[in-house]
C-alpha positions as a Python dict, from the first residue, in 0.01 Angstrom:
ca = {
    (1, 'M'): (0, 0, 0),
    (2, 'D'): (-9, 193, -314),
    (3, 'E'): (-272, 100, -561),
    (4, 'Q'): (-166, 60, -921),
    (5, 'L'): (-375, 184, -1205),
    (6, 'P'): (-482, -48, -1472),
    (7, 'P'): (-249, -45, -1775),
    (8, 'N'): (-519, 103, -1997),
    (9, 'L'): (-531, 411, -1778),
    (10, 'I'): (-162, 464, -1766),
    (11, 'Q'): (-52, 726, -2022),
    (12, 'S'): (290, 838, -2102),
    (13, 'E'): (398, 1193, -2023),
    (14, 'S'): (430, 1270, -2388),
    (15, 'Q'): (61, 1218, -2435),
    (16, 'F'): (-9, 1520, -2213),
    (17, 'Q'): (226, 1756, -2399),
    (18, 'A'): (75, 2014, -2641),
    (19, 'P'): (159, 1958, -3006),
    (20, 'T'): (444, 2173, -3137),
    (21, 'P'): (308, 2424, -3392),
    (22, 'E'): (458, 2401, -3739),
    (23, 'I'): (652, 2717, -3813),
    (24, 'P'): (631, 2810, -4180),
    (25, 'K'): (959, 2840, -4361),
    (26, 'P'): (1032, 3210, -4431),
    (27, 'Q'): (1012, 3304, -4799),
    (28, 'N'): (1266, 3527, -4974),
    (29, 'L'): (1160, 3819, -5198),
    (30, 'S'): (1178, 3623, -5520),
    (31, 'D'): (945, 3358, -5380),
    (32, 'R'): (698, 3625, -5269),
    (33, 'L'): (697, 3790, -5610),
    (34, 'M'): (676, 3469, -5803),
    (35, 'P'): (293, 3477, -5836),
    (36, 'Y'): (316, 3828, -5981),
    (37, 'R'): (603, 3767, -6218),
    (38, 'W'): (398, 3810, -6535),
    (39, 'H'): (250, 4135, -6401),
    (40, 'I'): (597, 4264, -6331),
    (41, 'V'): (723, 4164, -6676),
    (42, 'I'): (430, 4339, -6847),
    (43, 'A'): (463, 4654, -6632),
    (44, 'G'): (834, 4667, -6704),
    (45, 'G'): (770, 4637, -7075),
    (46, 'I'): (517, 4920, -7064),
    (47, 'I'): (760, 5146, -6874),
    (48, 'I'): (1040, 5071, -7124),
    (49, 'A'): (809, 5142, -7415),
    (50, 'L'): (699, 5473, -7258),
    (51, 'L'): (1057, 5579, -7192),
    (52, 'F'): (1162, 5489, -7546),
    (53, 'G'): (864, 5677, -7689),
    (54, 'A'): (944, 5985, -7481),
    (55, 'Y'): (1309, 5967, -7592),
    (56, 'S'): (1210, 5928, -7957),
    (57, 'Y'): (965, 6221, -7940),
    (58, 'A'): (1222, 6444, -7769),
    (59, 'K'): (1475, 6349, -8036),
    (60, 'Y'): (1221, 6426, -8307),
    (61, 'L'): (1142, 6769, -8156),
    (62, 'N'): (1509, 6845, -8125),
    (63, 'Q'): (1567, 6745, -8488),
    (64, 'Q'): (1274, 6960, -8599),
    (65, 'N'): (1417, 7257, -8403),
    (66, 'D'): (1761, 7203, -8556),
    (67, 'N'): (1606, 7190, -8904),
    (68, 'E'): (1409, 7510, -8843),
    (69, 'V'): (1716, 7693, -8707),
    (70, 'A'): (1920, 7569, -9003),
    (71, 'K'): (1651, 7685, -9249),
    (72, 'Q'): (1629, 8028, -9085),
    (73, 'A'): (2006, 8061, -9100),
    (74, 'E'): (2001, 7957, -9465),
    (75, 'D'): (1723, 8205, -9551),
    (76, 'T'): (1907, 8484, -9366),
    (77, 'Q'): (2229, 8406, -9548),
    (78, 'K'): (2043, 8400, -9878),
    (79, 'K'): (1895, 8746, -9811),
    (80, 'I'): (2235, 8877, -9714),
    (81, 'D'): (2384, 8740, -10034),
    (82, 'E'): (2101, 8894, -10237),
    (83, 'I'): (2156, 9235, -10077),
    (84, 'R'): (2531, 9211, -10123),
    (85, 'Q'): (2489, 9107, -10485),
    (86, 'K'): (2242, 9390, -10548),
    (87, 'R'): (2480, 9644, -10395),
    (88, 'I'): (2763, 9515, -10610),
    (89, 'Q'): (2537, 9537, -10912),
    (90, 'D'): (2431, 9888, -10816),
    (91, 'L'): (2791, 9993, -10785),
    (92, 'T'): (2880, 9852, -11128),
    (93, 'T'): (2570, 9937, -11329),
    (94, 'N'): (2369, 10206, -11149),
    (95, 'G'): (2408, 10580, -11155),
    (96, 'T'): (2349, 10835, -10881),
    (97, 'L'): (2093, 11110, -10862),
    (98, 'T'): (2161, 11381, -10605),
    (99, 'G'): (2051, 11736, -10535),
    (100, 'H'): (1955, 12006, -10289),
    (101, 'V'): (1617, 12162, -10215),
    (102, 'T'): (1616, 12537, -10149),
    (103, 'I'): (1321, 12664, -9941),
    (104, 'G'): (1259, 13041, -9914),
    (105, 'P'): (1202, 13315, -9840),
    (106, 'N'): (1182, 13225, -9469),
    (107, 'C'): (1152, 13575, -9321),
    (108, 'P'): (944, 13876, -9428),
    (109, 'V'): (1261, 14075, -9491),
    (110, 'E'): (1592, 13898, -9559),
    (111, 'R'): (1898, 14121, -9531),
    (112, 'P'): (2215, 14049, -9725),
    (113, 'G'): (2465, 13849, -9521),
    (114, 'V'): (2204, 13751, -9265),
    (115, 'P'): (2048, 13433, -9401),
    (116, 'C'): (1714, 13315, -9267),
    (117, 'T'): (1745, 12940, -9287),
    (118, 'P'): (1445, 12709, -9321),
    (119, 'A'): (1313, 12547, -9007),
    (120, 'P'): (1379, 12170, -8971),
    (121, 'E'): (1007, 12108, -9011),
    (122, 'A'): (1019, 12261, -9360),
    (123, 'Y'): (1281, 12007, -9481),
    (124, 'A'): (1104, 11724, -9297),
    (125, 'A'): (783, 11797, -9484),
    (126, 'V'): (938, 11770, -9831),
    (127, 'R'): (960, 11447, -10029),
    (128, 'I'): (1137, 11376, -10356),
    (129, 'G'): (934, 11157, -10590),
    (130, 'I'): (1108, 10937, -10850),
    (131, 'N'): (850, 10857, -11119),
    (132, 'T'): (829, 10716, -11467),
    (133, 'T'): (857, 10981, -11736),
    (134, 'D'): (478, 10982, -11786),
    (135, 'N'): (432, 11032, -11407),
    (136, 'K'): (190, 10739, -11395),
    (137, 'Q'): (398, 10530, -11158),
    (138, 'T'): (601, 10631, -10852),
    (139, 'L'): (919, 10423, -10822),
    (140, 'K'): (1071, 10575, -10508),
    (141, 'V'): (996, 10841, -10251),
    (142, 'L'): (1289, 11005, -10075),
    (143, 'A'): (1316, 11220, -9763),
    (144, 'L'): (1559, 11509, -9729),
    (145, 'D'): (1836, 11521, -9470),
    (146, 'S'): (1850, 11802, -9215),
    (147, 'S'): (2028, 12028, -9470),
    (148, 'G'): (1782, 11971, -9752),
    (149, 'N'): (1992, 11725, -9955),
    (150, 'Y'): (1896, 11395, -10113),
    (151, 'E'): (2075, 11112, -10293),
    (152, 'V'): (1964, 10785, -10452),
    (153, 'S'): (2110, 10508, -10668),
    (154, 'L'): (1910, 10438, -10983),
    (155, 'A'): (1937, 10205, -11282),
    (156, 'P'): (2032, 10380, -11605),
    (157, 'G'): (1735, 10544, -11782),
    (158, 'K'): (1507, 10846, -11782),
    (159, 'Y'): (1301, 10944, -11479),
    (160, 'S'): (1063, 11224, -11384),
    (161, 'V'): (1171, 11379, -11052),
    (162, 'G'): (965, 11624, -10850),
    (163, 'T'): (892, 11748, -10500),
    (164, 'S'): (586, 11702, -10282),
    (165, 'H'): (503, 11834, -9937),
    (166, 'N'): (233, 11910, -9687),
    (167, 'E'): (43, 12203, -9833),
    (168, 'G'): (4, 12382, -9503),
    (169, 'T'): (377, 12391, -9422),
    (170, 'L'): (501, 12751, -9450),
    (171, 'G'): (264, 12808, -9744),
    (172, 'M'): (510, 12633, -9974),
    (173, 'G'): (427, 12638, -10343),
    (174, 'A'): (492, 12330, -10556),
    (175, 'D'): (803, 12309, -10773),
    (176, 'S'): (765, 12161, -11119),
    (177, 'S'): (902, 11814, -11195),
    (178, 'H'): (1206, 11755, -11416),
    (179, 'V'): (1302, 11471, -11645),
    (180, 'V'): (1655, 11349, -11568),
    (181, 'T'): (1875, 11097, -11744),
    (182, 'I'): (2077, 10851, -11531),
    (183, 'E'): (2392, 10695, -11672),
    (184, 'A'): (2582, 10405, -11527),
    (185, 'K'): (2857, 10495, -11279),
    (186, 'K'): (2780, 10868, -11322),
    (187, 'T'): (2625, 11127, -11091),
    (188, 'T'): (2335, 11345, -11206),
    (189, 'V'): (2248, 11659, -11009),
    (190, 'Q'): (1895, 11793, -10993),
    (191, 'N'): (1822, 12077, -10753),
    (192, 'F'): (1481, 12219, -10659),
    (193, 'S'): (1363, 12554, -10533),
    (194, 'I'): (1040, 12589, -10334),
    (195, 'D'): (877, 12929, -10284),
    (196, 'T'): (728, 12967, -9935),
    (197, 'G'): (527, 13274, -10036),
    (198, 'I'): (663, 13479, -9746),
    (199, 'R'): (714, 13843, -9848),
}
């Protein structure tokens, strides 16, 4: 005969089952970031401010560059206009001084019909000085071309014109200066002769 347990010792099957663990409800991204929302807002504001500052600075630099380029272009155009205006003025009011420099003798014996032309170095060494009539101020210094010619545009007036050169070149002796008168729109010719001393 089966013995029965007292009622106080009888337990239901459910009392022996382990308690079911509570599974937390999964959170979405917005719930996870909620505690950091103010940090995110502040960081976003800082990033926007930095981007705006970088954009403003780049725009400022670009504007400065545009202004500099525009100013350079304006200055260049102004110089071009000044040069053009001066050339127009020179053509309408200035006169022209031109001439040729003869250098010789260039050989110990020069035979008729057989010219002994100056060496290029001889012409390259000569300069034409345009001075005030008292020779106290040099206004312009000109070089000769390969044939010994020179030409210059001058305002109307009187000038002292003379030659200068390296003393050691072919033993050339100095030619005296001459006072010339320049008239508007007219050409004045002043030639020079330099004695090399070759005999």
